[in-house]
Steps between C-alpha positions, in 0.01 A plus 500: 500500500639829396521772769270801430712806411399810708732747320699544822820342593533373859730790585251743373231382743457679829593294801318523827815660647451794257153578627467826681284463813355845509123508541363686200263724694795639695722542187245694302450850624296789363838691450635218295178472293502873433864486392436207265212688333705819488776303313238363249281813452676648189556174324132392555355836414698506179290197385167660582270676255234732620301178559775330707676188387349225275377292796325795653368632166355175369432283816487680836358836414205385287399274798531794742302743287227234438477449878501865613271633221457881472729693722387853410525714806631222715793557741737198443822397687746323279682318785837406354471728194846451365554769227142608525382362153170367650433827687534676168256254332252540781531881489429496129182308577389770741628367836688692760790271564772515766808279467716354772810298455791389714754588231624865498618455148170375368323797658762743350414355159123526564535864618707580188224363277234692700705820449521447121134413468303620805198283579457597866662192646676507837785261581657395831803298595401264770432144623151348462525396861521869615274719294509783761528757230139409395183587677245247638228420258654697208447261214208338317732226372842356567688323216816301583616364168765221536628649820385323820742205448792748565350656818705409811225568756189389311259493790575860594476602133150341466392675817634842381352450153164431666533806703539729198207353323159666544247298701209352309165601632274207595 
């Protein structure tokens, strides 16, 4: 019987002694997450059109817009807005968006785009688990598009996102 070839030589395989025993939750910090996104911001933004990247343009955003329907006059928080492309799309549909992102560089890019083509969008640098820059019950809708998987303190973020949402009347 012939041995199945995995493409790796034995010396290329990681041994148990090479494993680093640092719990992931302690190794990942908001500061490291922000730095990683800052480092990627220019490169990722260079691949975006006004409608985002291909995945967002053809897969994610059509689903989002189908779900949310008309946004005319709605206050919307784009939680994890990146370079602000979705805020700009929402503003062009009549919404009043606010964007928050942990990456200073992404927010710089978003603000530059807003300065070139003003749409009334406000942007903030900040963690989704500490939205103290935003008032209670300020938004009709929160969108967090492909973001929550990178949030270090998810339970706190969900609580703060709930805090900034307007309460539904029963």
